[in-house]
FITOR-379490 format. One record per residue (C-alpha): x, y, z; residue in three letters. Coordinates in steps of 0.02 Angstrom, whole numbers, plus 50000, padded with zeros to 5 digits. Example, Ala and Ser with C-alpha at 12.3 -4.5 7.8 and 13.67 -1.06 7.14 Angstrom:
// residues 2
50615/49775/50390/ALA
50684/49947/50357/SER
This chain:
// residues 431
49404/49300/49532/MET
49531/49405/49435/ALA
49697/49321/49399/LEU
49845/49387/49498/LYS
49983/49440/49378/ILE
50157/49507/49416/LEU
50258/49610/49291/VAL
50443/49638/49324/ILE
50534/49769/49221/GLY
50385/49871/49160/SER
50264/49993/49241/GLN
50089/50058/49209/GLY
49993/49895/49187/HIS
49826/49913/49277/ASP
49788/49728/49275/ARG
49950/49677/49359/ALA
50068/49715/49503/ASP
50220/49803/49428/CYS
50399/49805/49492/LEU
50563/49876/49434/ASP
50716/49762/49428/TRP
50797/49842/49581/MET
50643/49826/49691/GLN
50629/49680/49814/PRO
50536/49536/49732/PHE
50380/49471/49821/PRO
50333/49289/49844/ASN
50297/49252/49662/ILE
50221/49083/49704/GLU
50065/49182/49755/GLU
50040/49240/49575/TYR
49946/49155/49434/ASP
50068/49219/49302/ALA
50232/49316/49295/VAL
50295/49424/49152/ILE
50480/49470/49140/LEU
50533/49613/49027/ASN
50717/49571/49002/LEU
50730/49708/48870/THR
50723/49838/49009/SER
50867/49756/49104/LEU
51006/49860/49026/SER
51191/49826/49049/GLN
51216/49968/49177/PRO
51061/49912/49272/LEU
51118/49731/49270/PHE
51292/49783/49332/ASP
51210/49880/49474/SER
51101/49730/49517/MET
51254/49616/49524/VAL
51345/49739/49638/ARG
51204/49783/49758/THR
51078/49640/49745/LYS
51181/49485/49718/ALA
51070/49333/49699/GLY
50914/49433/49655/GLN
50886/49330/49497/LEU
50955/49165/49562/VAL
50829/49171/49705/ASN
50688/49163/49577/LEU
50736/48988/49518/ARG
50645/48885/49649/ALA
50482/48986/49646/PRO
50485/48983/49454/MET
50494/48793/49460/MET
50353/48790/49587/THR
50246/48898/49474/LEU
50276/48780/49328/MET
50241/48628/49435/GLY
50075/48706/49488/ASN
50021/48729/49307/GLY
50059/48915/49299/LYS
50166/49006/49172/SER
50303/49135/49154/VAL
50316/49249/49002/TYR
50483/49327/48955/CYS
50525/49460/48826/LEU
50695/49394/48777/THR
50860/49480/48745/THR
51034/49411/48720/PHE
51146/49357/48864/TYR
51213/49487/48984/LEU
51364/49460/49096/ALA
51436/49587/49217/PRO
51551/49718/49142/THR
51732/49683/49183/ARG
51824/49816/49283/PRO
51927/49932/49168/PRO
52093/49853/49118/GLY
52045/49681/49182/SER
52082/49542/49058/GLY
52063/49400/49180/GLU
51946/49261/49123/PRO
51799/49208/49230/TRP
51849/49065/49347/THR
51670/49036/49405/THR
51500/49046/49321/VAL
51473/49233/49293/PRO
51302/49303/49337/PRO
51181/49310/49191/SER
51017/49394/49150/ASN
50947/49218/49132/TYR
50997/49164/49308/ASP
50813/49150/49354/TRP
50803/48993/49244/MET
50868/48829/49313/VAL
50919/48776/49136/VAL
50963/48921/49023/LYS
50920/48931/48838/PRO
51050/48924/48701/GLN
51032/49084/48601/LEU
51104/49142/48436/GLN
51104/49318/48366/LEU
51018/49323/48197/ASN
50895/49446/48124/GLU
50742/49413/48018/GLY
50556/49443/47996/GLN
50491/49276/47935/SER
50364/49182/48041/VAL
50310/49012/47977/SER
50209/48930/48114/GLU
50136/48974/48284/ILE
50095/48820/48387/SER
49981/48905/48514/GLU
49851/49008/48422/LYS
49817/49126/48568/GLU
49986/49207/48529/PHE
49940/49250/48349/GLU
49888/49427/48396/GLU
50051/49455/48488/TYR
50157/49399/48340/PHE
50068/49526/48227/LYS
50168/49657/48324/PHE
50335/49565/48331/VAL
50395/49617/48159/GLY
50584/49602/48158/LYS
50660/49475/48277/TRP
50845/49467/48325/GLY
50872/49303/48416/ILE
50856/49120/48369/GLU
50832/48992/48507/ILE
50936/48835/48479/LEU
50875/48736/48628/GLY
50922/48711/48810/LEU
51102/48707/48869/ALA
51144/48520/48890/ASN
50977/48474/48967/SER
50954/48287/48998/PRO
50873/48338/49162/GLY
50871/48479/49285/LEU
51055/48457/49327/GLN
51105/48518/49155/ALA
51253/48624/49107/ARG
51227/48811/49100/GLY
51207/48918/48945/ALA
51386/48983/48962/LEU
51457/48806/48963/GLY
51482/48788/49151/LEU
51386/48674/49267/ALA
51223/48742/49336/ALA
51171/48707/49516/SER
51066/48552/49555/PRO
50890/48594/49608/VAL
50839/48439/49703/SER
50870/48531/49867/ASP
50772/48683/49805/LEU
50620/48578/49761/LEU
50635/48452/49902/GLY
50634/48310/49775/VAL
50763/48170/49765/PRO
50876/48188/49613/SER
50813/48026/49534/GLU
50635/48092/49540/LYS
50670/48262/49465/LEU
50563/48302/49313/PRO
50651/48333/49149/ARG
50654/48506/49071/VAL
50595/48507/48891/LEU
50589/48645/48761/MET
50451/48651/48631/ARG
50438/48767/48482/PRO
50311/48905/48501/LEU
50354/48996/48340/CYS
50481/48957/48203/THR
50552/49054/48058/ASN
50558/48992/47878/LYS
50725/48911/47913/GLY
50645/48802/48047/GLY
50737/48889/48190/LYS
50640/48936/48346/MET
50612/49122/48375/ILE
50495/49085/48521/ALA
50489/48933/48633/ALA
50403/48857/48782/LYS
50504/48775/48919/VAL
50404/48643/49014/VAL
50429/48506/49142/LEU
50404/48326/49092/SER
50274/48302/49228/GLN
50096/48303/49165/GLN
49996/48464/49182/GLY
50144/48577/49212/SER
50148/48759/49162/GLY
50288/48833/49063/GLY
50410/48974/49029/ILE
50370/49065/48867/TYR
50522/49143/48785/LEU
50453/49276/48668/LEU
50537/49397/48548/PRO
50502/49578/48598/PRO
50382/49673/48484/PRO
50451/49801/48362/THR
50285/49864/48290/LYS
50229/49928/48460/CYS
50312/49968/48625/SER
50364/49833/48747/SER
50231/49900/48865/GLU
50097/49870/48733/ASP
50171/49699/48699/GLY
50153/49657/48883/ILE
49971/49713/48874/GLU
49947/49588/48733/LEU
50025/49452/48842/ILE
49907/49499/48983/ILE
49763/49486/48858/ASP
49822/49309/48819/THR
49829/49266/49004/ILE
49658/49334/49052/VAL
49572/49291/48887/GLY
49520/49470/48842/HIS
49585/49573/48699/LYS
49641/49754/48710/SER
49678/49867/48564/ARG
49863/49901/48539/VAL
49898/50046/48422/ARG
50063/50089/48337/PRO
50157/50243/48403/PRO
50116/50348/48248/TRP
49930/50327/48282/TRP
49941/50454/48423/PHE
50027/50582/48311/ARG
49892/50592/48176/VAL
49809/50763/48187/GLY
49620/50773/48207/LEU
49507/50927/48196/PRO
49428/50971/48363/GLY
49543/50858/48464/LEU
49643/51002/48541/SER
49484/51086/48602/GLU
49423/50924/48682/LEU
49591/50900/48765/GLU
49582/51079/48831/ARG
49408/51045/48903/LYS
49474/50888/48984/LEU
49614/50986/49067/ARG
49488/51114/49130/GLU
49375/50975/49194/ALA
49524/50895/49282/ASP
49565/51062/49363/ALA
49383/51081/49419/ASN
49385/50905/49488/ILE
49542/50945/49586/GLU
49462/51105/49655/ARG
49302/51014/49700/ILE
49401/50875/49783/ASN
49492/51006/49887/GLU
49325/51083/49937/GLU
49256/50912/49982/ILE
49411/50874/50086/ALA
49393/51040/50178/GLU
49208/51011/50211/ILE
49243/50834/50269/GLN
49376/50901/50387/SER
49254/51027/50457/GLN
49122/50891/50476/LYS
49243/50780/50572/VAL
49288/50928/50684/ALA
49105/50963/50724/VAL
49066/50779/50753/GLU
49211/50769/50876/SER
49108/50871/51001/TYR
49005/50714/51029/ARG
49160/50642/51112/ASP
49116/50736/51272/VAL
48972/50613/51291/LEU
49062/50452/51248/SER
49249/50460/51282/GLU
49362/50437/51430/ASP
49544/50478/51465/GLY
49644/50591/51348/GLU
49511/50594/51211/ALA
49384/50660/51337/LEU
49507/50792/51399/VAL
49533/50853/51221/GLN
49346/50860/51186/ALA
49310/50956/51347/VAL
49452/51076/51308/GLY
49378/51115/51136/ARG
49204/51146/51208/ALA
49270/51259/51346/LEU
49377/51356/51220/ALA
49221/51391/51116/ASP
49144/51466/51274/LEU
49295/51579/51300/GLY
49380/51472/51433/ILE
49554/51445/51360/GLU
49663/51311/51439/THR
49812/51201/51396/LYS
49833/51015/51433/PRO
49943/50977/51583/THR
50082/50849/51592/LYS
50039/50667/51635/PRO
50029/50641/51824/GLY
49976/50819/51862/PHE
49817/50819/51969/PRO
49716/50930/51851/MET
49698/50901/51663/ASP
49676/51075/51591/LEU
49754/51233/51658/LEU
49767/51420/51632/GLN
49882/51478/51772/GLU
49803/51594/51899/ARG
49638/51585/51804/ARG
49562/51411/51794/VAL
49607/51229/51826/ALA
49495/51093/51755/VAL
49486/50912/51809/GLY
49406/50792/51686/VAL
49346/50617/51722/THR
49238/50483/51644/GLY
49145/50361/51755/VAL
49026/50218/51724/ALA
48896/50283/51845/ASP
48908/50429/51970/GLU
49047/50531/52049/VAL
49065/50476/52230/ASP
49192/50497/52368/SER
49299/50357/52297/ASP
49318/50439/52126/THR
49502/50473/52099/ASP
49475/50647/52028/LYS
49396/50702/52193/VAL
49561/50663/52282/PHE
49659/50750/52145/GLN
49559/50910/52168/ILE
49611/50910/52352/THR
49792/50876/52303/ARG
49794/51019/52178/PHE
49709/51137/52300/SER
49836/51099/52437/ASP
49997/51095/52334/LYS
49977/51183/52167/HIS
49835/51308/52174/ARG
49884/51487/52136/ARG
49716/51572/52133/GLY
49638/51466/51995/GLU
49451/51434/51989/LYS
49426/51246/52005/LEU
49311/51159/51881/VAL
49263/50975/51876/LEU
49188/50904/51716/VAL
49125/50725/51733/ALA
49061/50611/51596/ASN
48945/50514/51709/THR
48851/50358/51652/HIS
48956/50367/51494/ARG
48904/50195/51432/ARG
48721/50247/51430/ILE
48642/50343/51285/ALA
48624/50529/51327/PRO
48433/50526/51320/ASP
48433/50388/51452/LYS
48542/50484/51576/ARG
48414/50612/51629/LYS
48352/50585/51806/GLY
48504/50482/51857/LEU
48613/50537/52002/THR
48776/50614/51939/ASP
48857/50670/52103/PHE
48824/50592/52273/THR
48765/50711/52412/PRO
48934/50695/52501/GLU
49027/50746/52343/VAL
48909/50891/52312/LYS
48945/50958/52488/ASP
49132/50934/52462/PHE
49132/51027/52295/LEU
49036/51172/52367/LYS
49153/51181/52516/LEU
49306/51183/52401/LYS
49222/51314/52289/ARG
49229/51196/52140/VAL
49113/51222/51992/SER
49057/51048/51939/ALA
48954/50994/51790/LEU
48925/50839/51687/THR
48978/50828/51506/THR
48792/50821/51465/MET
48771/50992/51545/THR
48927/51058/51461/LEU
48864/50993/51293/PHE
48694/51076/51315/GLU
48776/51242/51364/ILE
48894/51232/51214/TRP
48752/51186/51096/LYS
48645/51331/51160/SER
48783/51456/51122/THR
48811/51383/50947/LYS
48625/51398/50911/GLU
48627/51579/50970/GLY
48511/51548/51118/LYS
48642/51590/51248/THR
48784/51716/51244/LYS
48955/51637/51267/SER
48998/51767/51399/LYS
48847/51712/51500/LYS
48895/51529/51483/ALA
49074/51568/51536/LYS
49011/51666/51687/LYS
48898/51521/51736/LEU
49039/51395/51734/ILE
49171/51502/51818/LEU
49052/51586/51940/GLY
48968/51434/52016/THR
49021/51350/52178/ASN
48949/51174/52178/GLY
48858/51074/52047/VAL
48779/51156/51894/ILE
48622/51053/51875/GLU
48565/50985/51708/ASN
48467/51117/51612/ARG
């Protein structure tokens, strides 16, 4: 099963779920690994996050600890501390712990600005490929901020919040947070580190310098390679600018092929739409209620009998005033004197009829396959007499379907079919 990876602060990584900093964060405990691109959290973006999404980073602390406790890891492209920009003209000192771009860590790292390129030792060999693209680094990691345990003091010198409540663990049983060198420079200072819990088998937080010989996006791809155990090729930006004979022509052909694919996809979508529309005529044999009314209306319209759906509660279902009124019903067996639509025909005839020809379309035995319906009684003798007396043209949806199909195949003129339906008093028998 593929590992589930979350990337925050970078887009376009096919092997991971990607989020921007201002998007709501999911339940990260469901992921196997999390990658944070702190280099994309600019000062304006961080200020906006503090104003509009207070606590967005702090709320990551507990799930980050849970990930580590479950043996999973977090990978962070580091940058120096950020604190909210003070309002213009404000010289007041902070009286509380100011928000920080490292608020997602329970114990923050102590960082020092210093530039260099030397790399002396990498403790975990799977990161060797990544460090080939680091080049110049700008931060040294001095350790954790006063970290005898998880109730350490924060990176800015003020007390961090205890996490015993977050983890549901008594304070005396809290694991210690330790920092181990991942990569050092020639001066012995850490330029990359791994933060771990003292409990056995825990995961860790990898603090990594951002790459300078490739983009941060490519650097994240290298981290994903490390996580999943597969290598991808990361090329420097200039690689894409080297001119090659014949490349422009191939790119032109690709654009043409893309355009043809788009045209073909549009044609396929149109054909599929037409196919769905044709298949919907089968609904006259299977549906009930509104879906059946719509299917009957389409079939009648193809035969030249135009109607419009009536409002709910009206006795007839389809109507063209002074021309035709159609009642539609679906029944499990036959239409008898207790069928509700029979009463509604009488109600319409007595209260609403204004010269319309009355038509009853019944999907009888609708739970039975069409080829099994032949020979079954569709209208009881009493109903047949009633329909003839009321000058109602009645037919089953099977009959309607056969009439419609015959006109589509060119065997019957639509005018003849329309005349048959509107000119009959009583039941039109199955053909």
